[in-house]
C-alpha positions in Angstrom: -32.2 -19.0 15.3 -29.2 -21.1 14.4 -30.2 -21.1 10.7 -30.3 -17.3 10.6 -26.9 -17.1 12.2 -25.4 -19.5 9.6 -26.8 -17.6 6.6 -25.5 -14.3 8.1 -22.0 -15.9 8.6 -22.0 -17.1 5.0 -22.9 -13.7 3.7 -20.2 -11.9 5.8 -17.6 -14.6 4.7 -18.5 -14.1 1.1 -18.2 -10.3 1.3 -14.7 -10.7 3.0 -13.7 -13.2 0.3 -14.5 -11.0 -2.6 -13.2 -7.8 -1.0 -9.9 -9.6 -0.5 -9.8 -10.9 -4.1 -10.6 -7.6 -5.7 -8.0 -5.7 -3.6 -5.4 -8.3 -4.1 -5.7 -8.8 -7.8 -5.9 -5.1 -8.7 -2.5 -4.5 -7.2 -0.5 -7.5 -8.4 3.1 -6.7 -9.2 5.5 -8.7 -11.4 9.2 -8.0 -12.2 10.0 -11.5 -13.6 11.1 -12.2 -17.1 8.3 -14.7 -17.4 5.6 -12.1 -16.8 7.1 -8.6 -17.2 5.4 -5.7 -15.4 4.3 -4.1 -18.6 2.3 -7.2 -19.5 0.2 -7.1 -16.4 -3.6 -6.4 -16.8 -4.8 -3.0 -15.6 -7.1 -5.0 -13.3 -7.8 -8.6 -12.7 -9.7 -10.6 -10.2 -13.1 -12.2 -9.5 -16.6 -11.0 -10.1 -19.3 -12.7 -8.0 -22.3 -14.1 -9.8 -24.5 -14.7 -6.8 -24.8 -13.4 -3.2 -25.4 -16.9 -1.8 -22.1 -18.6 -2.6 -18.5 -17.9 -3.6 -19.1 -18.8 -7.3 -17.4 -16.1 -9.4 -16.1 -15.3 -12.9 -12.4 -14.6 -13.2 -11.5 -11.5 -15.4 -8.5 -9.7 -16.8 -9.0 -6.1 -18.0 -6.6 -4.1 -20.2 -7.2 -0.4 -20.6 -6.8 1.1 -24.1 -3.2 1.7 -25.1 -3.9 4.8 -27.1 -7.5 5.9 -26.7 -8.7 8.3 -29.3 -11.4 9.7 -27.0 -11.8 10.5 -23.3 -11.7 7.3 -21.1 -15.2 7.9 -20.0 -16.3 7.5 -23.6 -13.9 4.9 -24.8 -15.6 1.7 -25.8 -15.2 -1.5 -23.7 -14.9 -4.8 -25.5 -15.8 -7.9 -23.5 -14.4 -11.2 -24.9 -16.0 -14.6 -24.4 -14.4 -17.9 -25.5 -16.3 -20.9 -26.8 -16.1 -24.6 -25.9 -18.4 -24.8 -24.1 -16.0 -24.5 -21.2 -12.9 -23.0 -22.9 -11.1 -20.3 -21.0 -11.0 -16.7 -22.4 -7.4 -16.7 -21.3 -6.9 -18.4 -24.7 -8.2 -15.4 -26.4 -6.1 -13.2 -24.1 -2.7 -14.9 -24.5 -3.0 -16.6 -27.9 -5.3 -14.4 -30.0 -6.2 -10.7 -29.3 -4.7 -9.7 -25.9 -1.8 -7.2 -25.7 0.7 -9.9 -25.1 1.0 -13.4 -26.7 2.6 -16.5 -25.2 5.5 -17.9 -27.2 6.8 -21.5 -27.6 9.4 -20.7 -25.0 6.6 -19.7 -22.6 7.5 -16.1 -22.5 5.3 -13.1 -23.6 5.8 -10.9 -26.6 3.8 -7.8 -27.6 0.8 -8.4 -30.0 0.6 -5.6 -32.5 -2.9 -6.8 -33.5 -4.3 -6.5 -29.9 -7.9 -5.4 -29.6 -7.1 -2.9 -26.8 -5.1 -0.6 -29.1 -7.8 2.1 -28.8 -10.5 0.2 -26.7 -10.7 -1.2 -23.2 -10.7 -5.0 -23.3 -12.1 -7.4 -20.8 -11.7 -11.2 -20.8 -14.2 -13.3 -18.8 -13.7 -16.9 -18.0 -17.2 -18.0 -18.6 -19.2 -20.0 -17.4 -18.2 -20.5 -13.8 -15.9 -23.5 -13.5 -14.1 -22.5 -16.7 -10.4 -21.5 -16.5 -9.7 -19.7 -13.3 -13.4 -19.0 -12.5 -14.9 -20.5 -9.4 -17.9 -22.8 -9.1 -18.6 -23.4 -5.4 -20.4 -26.6 -6.3 -20.7 -28.5 -9.6 -24.5 -28.0 -9.4 -24.1 -24.2 -9.8 -22.5 -24.6 -13.3 -25.0 -23.5 -15.9 -26.7 -26.1 -18.0 -28.5 -23.6 -20.3 -28.1 -20.2 -21.9 -30.5 -18.4 -19.5 -28.3 -19.3 -16.5 -25.2 -18.4 -18.5 -26.7 -15.0 -19.2 -27.8 -14.4 -15.6 -24.2 -15.0 -14.4 -22.7 -12.9 -17.1 -25.1 -10.0 -16.3 -24.1 -10.2 -12.6 -20.4 -10.2 -13.6 -20.7 -7.3 -16.1 -22.6 -5.1 -13.7 -20.1 -5.8 -11.0 -17.2 -5.0 -13.3 -18.8 -1.7 -14.3 -19.1 -0.8 -10.6 -15.3 -1.3 -10.0 -14.5 2.2 -11.5 -16.8 5.3 -11.9 -15.1 5.8 -15.3 -16.7 2.6 -16.6 -20.3 3.7 -16.0 -21.1 5.4 -19.3 -18.7 3.6 -21.6 -20.3 1.8 -24.5 -20.0 -2.0 -24.1 -19.6 -4.4 -27.0 -19.8 -8.2 -26.2 -17.5 -10.2 -28.5 -16.3 -13.7 -28.8 -16.0 -16.8 -31.0 -17.2 -20.3 -31.6 -19.6 -21.5 -28.8 -19.8 -17.9 -27.7 -22.1 -17.7 -30.8 -24.6 -18.8 -28.2 -23.3 -17.0 -25.1 -23.2 -13.6 -26.9 -26.8 -13.6 -28.1 -27.9 -14.9 -24.8 -26.3 -12.1 -22.7 -27.3 -9.5 -25.3 -31.0 -10.7 -25.2 -30.9 -10.8 -21.4 -29.5 -7.2 -21.1 -32.3 -5.9 -23.3 -34.8 -7.7 -21.2 -33.3 -6.4 -17.9 -32.7 -2.9 -19.2 -36.4 -2.5 -19.8 -37.1 -3.0 -16.1 -34.2 -0.9 -14.7 -33.7 2.7 -14.0 -31.4 4.5 -16.5 -28.6 4.7 -14.0 -28.6 0.9 -13.5 -28.8 -0.2 -17.1 -25.9 -1.9 -18.9 -24.7 0.4 -21.7 -24.8 -2.3 -24.5 -23.9 -0.9 -27.9 -23.4 -4.0 -30.0 -22.4 -7.7 -30.3 -19.7 -9.3 -32.4 -19.7 -13.1 -33.1 -16.7 -14.8 -34.7 -17.2 -18.2 -36.4 -20.2 -18.7 -34.2 -22.3 -21.7 -33.4 -25.7 -20.0 -33.1 -28.3 -22.2 -34.9 -26.6 -25.6 -34.7 -29.0 -27.8 -36.6 -29.2 -25.4 -39.6 -25.4 -25.1 -39.6 -24.5 -28.7 -39.2 -26.5 -29.9 -42.3 -24.2 -27.8 -44.6 -21.0 -29.8 -44.0 -21.5 -32.5 -46.7 -22.3 -30.0 -49.4 -19.6 -27.6 -48.3 -16.9 -30.3 -48.4 -18.2 -31.7 -51.7 -18.3 -28.5 -53.7 -14.8 -27.4 -52.7 -13.5 -30.8 -53.8 -12.6 -32.3 -50.4 -14.9 -35.4 -50.7 -16.6 -37.4 -53.5 -20.2 -38.1 -53.9 -20.2 -41.4 -52.0 -18.6 -39.7 -49.0 -21.1 -36.8 -49.3 -24.0 -39.3 -49.1 -22.4 -40.9 -46.1 -22.1 -37.6 -44.3 -25.6 -36.6 -45.2 -27.0 -39.7 -43.5 -25.2 -38.8 -40.3 -26.4 -35.2 -40.6 -30.0 -36.3 -40.9 -29.7 -38.6 -37.9 -28.6 -35.6 -35.8 -31.5 -33.5 -37.1 -34.0 -36.3 -36.2 -32.6 -36.5 -32.7 -32.8 -32.7 -32.3 -36.4 -32.7 -33.6 -37.3 -35.3 -31.0 -35.6 -33.1 -28.4 -33.1 -35.8 -27.6 -30.5 -33.0 -27.2 -27.6 -34.9 -25.7 -27.8 -37.6 -28.4 -28.1 -35.0 -31.0 -24.8 -33.4 -29.8 -23.1 -36.8 -30.0 -24.5 -37.3 -33.5 -23.0 -33.9 -34.6 -19.7 -34.9 -33.2 -19.8 -38.1 -35.4 -20.4 -35.9 -38.4 -17.4 -33.8 -37.7 -15.2 -36.7 -36.8 -16.1 -38.4 -40.1 -15.4 -35.3 -42.1 -12.0 -35.0 -40.3 -11.2 -38.6 -41.3 -12.3 -38.1 -44.8 -10.2 -35.0 -45.4 -7.1 -36.0 -43.5 -6.6 -32.4 -42.4 -4.6 -31.6 -39.2 -7.6 -29.7 -38.1 -11.0 -28.6 -39.5 -10.6 -25.3 -37.7 -8.2 -24.2 -40.4 -7.8 -26.5 -43.4 -4.4 -24.9 -44.4 -2.6 -25.8 -41.2 -0.1 -28.7 -41.1 -0.5 -28.9 -37.3 -3.4 -27.9 -35.1 -3.5 -24.5 -33.3 -0.8 -24.4 -30.5 -3.2 -22.9 -28.0 -2.1 -25.6 -25.5 0.8 -23.2 -24.9 -1.6 -21.0 -22.9 -2.2 -23.9 -20.4 1.5 -24.5 -19.9 2.1 -20.8 -19.4 -0.8 -20.3 -16.9 0.3 -23.3 -14.8 3.5 -21.5 -13.9 3.2 -20.5 -10.3 4.6 -17.0 -10.8 2.2 -16.4 -13.7 -0.8 -17.3 -11.5 0.6 -15.0 -8.8 1.1 -12.1 -11.3 -2.5 -12.4 -12.4 -3.8 -12.5 -8.9 -5.2 -15.9 -9.2 -6.5 -17.1 -5.9 -6.4 -20.9 -6.1 -4.8 -23.8 -4.2 -1.2 -24.6 -5.2 -2.4 -28.0 -6.5 -4.9 -26.4 -8.9 -4.2 -27.2 -12.5 -5.5 -24.7 -15.1 -7.3 -26.3 -18.0 -7.7 -24.7 -21.4 -11.1 -26.3 -21.6 -13.1 -27.7 -18.7 -14.5 -31.1 -19.2 -16.9 -30.6 -16.3 -18.3 -27.4 -17.8 -18.5 -29.1 -21.2 -20.5 -31.9 -19.8 -22.9 -29.6 -18.0 -23.7 -27.9 -21.3 -23.6 -31.0 -23.5 -27.3 -31.2 -23.9 -27.5 -27.4 -24.7 -25.1 -27.6 -27.6 -27.7 -28.3 -30.4 -30.3 -25.8 -29.2 -30.7 -22.7 -31.3 -30.5 -19.1 -30.0 -31.4 -17.6 -33.4 -34.5 -16.0 -31.9 -32.2 -14.0 -29.6 -30.3 -12.6 -32.5 -33.6 -11.7 -34.2 -34.5 -9.8 -31.0 -31.3 -7.8 -31.0 -31.8 -6.8 -34.7 -35.5 -5.9 -34.1 -34.3 -3.6 -31.3 -31.8 -2.1 -33.8 -28.8 -3.4 -31.8 -25.7 -3.5 -33.9 -24.6 -7.1 -34.8 -21.3 -8.1 -36.4 -20.9 -11.7 -37.7 -17.4 -12.6 -38.9 -15.8 -15.8 -40.2 -12.3 -16.9 -41.1 -12.4 -18.2 -44.7 -10.6 -21.4 -43.9 -12.8 -22.7 -41.0 -14.6 -25.9 -42.0 -16.4 -26.4 -38.7 -18.2 -23.1 -38.1 -17.3 -21.1 -41.2 -18.7 -19.0 -43.9 -21.2 -21.5 -45.3 -22.4 -22.5 -41.9 -23.1 -18.9 -40.9 -24.8 -17.9 -44.1 -27.1 -20.9 -43.9 -28.8 -19.8 -40.6 -28.6 -16.0 -41.2 -30.8 -16.1 -44.3 -33.5 -18.0 -42.3 -33.9 -15.2 -39.7 -37.3 -13.6 -39.1 -36.2 -9.9 -39.3 -37.7 -7.3 -41.5 -34.3 -6.4 -43.0 -33.2 -9.9 -43.9 -34.2 -9.8 -47.6 -32.4 -6.5 -48.0 -29.3 -7.9 -46.2 -29.2 -11.0 -48.3 -29.5 -8.9 -51.5 -26.9 -6.3 -50.4 -23.7 -6.0 -52.3 -20.7 -8.0 -50.9 -18.1 -5.4 -50.9 -14.3 -5.9 -51.3 -12.6 -4.9 -48.0 -9.0 -3.8 -48.1 -6.5 -3.1 -45.3 -3.4 -1.1 -46.1 -4.2 -1.5 -49.8 -4.5 -5.3 -49.8 -7.7 -7.4 -50.1 -8.5 -8.5 -46.5 -11.9 -10.0 -47.1 -15.5 -9.1 -47.9 -18.2 -7.0 -46.1 -21.9 -7.4 -46.5 -24.1 -4.9 -44.6 -27.6 -3.8 -44.1 -28.6 -1.4 -41.4 -27.6 -2.9 -38.0 -26.4 -6.3 -39.4 -22.8 -6.7 -40.8 -21.2 -9.9 -42.0 -17.4 -10.1 -42.7 -15.5 -12.9 -44.4 -11.8 -12.6 -43.5 -9.3 -14.1 -46.0 -6.4 -16.2 -44.7 -8.1 -16.9 -41.4 -9.5 -19.9 -39.6 -11.5 -20.5 -36.5 -9.2 -18.6 -34.2 -9.2 -15.6 -36.5 -7.3 -13.0 -34.4 -4.5 -15.6 -34.1 -4.4 -16.0 -37.9 -5.0 -12.4 -39.0 -4.1 -10.2 -36.0 -3.8 -6.9 -37.9 -6.8 -7.4 -40.1 -9.0 -8.6 -37.2 -7.9 -5.5 -35.3 -8.8 -3.3 -38.3 -12.2 -5.0 -38.6 -13.2 -4.6 -34.9 -12.0 -1.0 -34.8 -13.7 0.1 -38.0 -16.9 -1.7 -37.0 -17.2 -0.2 -33.6 -16.3 3.3 -34.9 -18.5 2.8 -38.1 -15.7 3.7 -40.4 -15.2 2.9 -44.1 -17.3 0.0 -45.3 -18.6 -0.5 -41.8 -20.3 2.9 -41.8 -23.7 3.9 -43.2 -24.8 1.6 -46.0 -25.9 3.0 -49.3 -29.3 1.8 -50.5 -27.8 1.6 -53.9 -25.8 -1.5 -52.8 -28.9 -3.6 -52.9 -29.4 -5.7 -56.0 -32.6 -5.4 -57.9 -32.5 -9.2 -58.6 -33.5 -10.8 -55.4 -31.7 -14.0 -54.3 -33.6 -14.2 -51.1 -35.4 -17.5 -50.7 -36.7 -17.3 -47.1 
């Protein structure tokens, strides 16, 4: 009898906890100069991922600034950061949110925000990341299936917060290690939707992956050739890198996943030392990205209060969680390519985009795995014309498209593309979602008669 009473008490306590959080964070008020009222999210709070504990995903939601359609039809973008274990508040306050943090730890409007005409949700994923709560370290996911289960719970809970959300098309977006999260949750949604009533399904309309780590082994073995042929290393250095790359491949083939992850890190560390760049994430930068400003900003007590963060005063926000990173360490080198193949076979719209100056997970790395996909349209995609893409009359990059798959190379951008090219990244996501211009229906005449496909 005692055991039943304990479980009932835990359930009631959990309900009270989440009810408090959602009420509290939806009505946060700020009149400070550090976090002005107009910069507040429309909603923020915690989305439970299980009914058996207080583990929850922290979110911030910004409604569209100038929606071009009724709110009930306005697309919702969900943003997932990479890492693994990096907080989506980096995307929010450094890249694509409506306000960006400055070096003086104040906020300024971001004219390249992705919520100009769409709703925008940032999720601190997985639990234990950023302001998200993991009730025990053991609940932190160690694979993409568990990540997807938690994301599905959070997304369905978010949609239930407001009746207007129910029928809005949802696009899952993100960058870097989210190149694994995004296919995983997309795949999971398709699997779950098949078993759910229409009224309970997640209205997934597409996925967008920026500079994504999706098929790590295939991507990693491109680094030596990539660096060599753009003149960053000589042949002796190329051979040295190739030996390390092969070692990582061997470890992955033997399913020594954690050791394979370490071997990949040695490849990238060596490339960093050989090139001397401030960061491989953007070879043009004289200093690394200043995304550390986000952590300084979010550790200000009044900022946490304004966002409705419910943590102990001693809690220190980390841009990237070492605990979550360690939990997913062995997962890093595992491929989710088959999940992308599933999305394409189901005619789900997929956008892959890369900043031209990223040497870690850039243009060459993405092309390498894409052309190995088992999808009936892959040969036509590989042979499709790479079209010049212009924004406001200037060349912004290149678009290659076939049916539901689109790839974009954005000039002048690195790994954190929306931070580097805010207006062009905004134009890209808006035109892709709305299927405008080069992102609209593809002409079959764009396919070359001379096949370059070697799959």
